[in-house]
N, C-alpha and C positions, 0 to 999 in steps of 0.2 A: 200245619204241621211242619212243611218244608221251613218257612220264617223263622221256626224255634230252632232249628236242626240249623240253620246259617249261622244265625246268633249264637248258639252255643259254639259252632265252630271258630265265628269269628272269635268271640272269648277267648276260647283257648288259644288260638294264633297268636292273639293280640298280647295274651299273658307271656306266651313262648317267647316272643318277639320280643318284646321290651325286657323282660328278664334277662334275657341274653345278651342282650345287645346297647344295655343301659349306658349312655352317655358318664363321662368321668364326674361331670357339674351333678348337683343335688338342684339346677336350676327347673322350671317348670317351662314346658314347651307344647304350644297349641298345634295339633296335629289337624289336618283333614282326612276323613273316612270318605269312603265313595260306595254306597248299597247298592245291591244285585241290580236296581233299579236305575242308578246312577245320581240318586240323591247325595248332596253332600251333607256330611254331619260333621259337626265339630268336636273337637276332644281336646284335653288337656293331659300332657302327661308330668307326671312328677318324678324325677328321678332320684332314686335313692343314693346313685351314684357309683352303683357295682350292683351285677348278675345278683338275684334271689328273687325272694317270693314276691308277686305283684296282687293287687286287687283292683276290680272295676267296681267304679260307683257311677250308680244311675240316679237322677233325680228322682224326688217326687214329685205327683199331680203335677200343676200349671208349674215349676219351677223350672232351674237351669243349673247345668253344671256349677258354677259358680260357688253356689251354696256349699258346696262340698269343699272349697279351696283349704281352710284353716285345718278340716281334719286330714286332707290329702297332704298338707304340708308336713302335720307333725309323722305321720305314717312315713313319708319318705327320710323324715329326720332321724328315724328309727329304724331304717334300712328294708322299708317294705314300699318298691315301685307300685304306682298307684297310676290308673287313668280313669279320668270322669268324664263323662259323655254327653251332650246335649242330644236327647232323643229327638226323632223324627218330628219336625214342626214346633219344636222347644227352642229356648236361646237363640245360639247362632245357627243351627242345623236347616236345612231346607225340608221340604216336604208335606204333607199334611200330618196332624195328629191323627192316632190311629181312634179316637172315639169321636174324631169329625170327619172319617172319611166313607165316602158312600162304600156298598159291601164289592162294587167292582175297583174302587182304588186300592181298597184294604187287600183283596186277593191279590193285586198285581204288585204290592208292595212287600 
């Protein structure tokens, strides 16, 4: 349950931060996030070029954040700020995927 609360809080914080302080250009930018256990997570921010609504896109199954690039660019062009994220152990993010973690590793993450 604490993990869900942390994820939801991180999601809200990112939407607020990226929606308010969006850069002036509509370019995409790779960003590094750090989990509470120190795991480095990779994400890409697609700016709409102005403050406004935002969406967070997670990849499916054993994919990575880049599968959302086309949609993210279209959303940014229509005025929606987008953050795509490689989940733990996928794409360029560090760590062990949750489905491969031992119970102890899952508890610590």
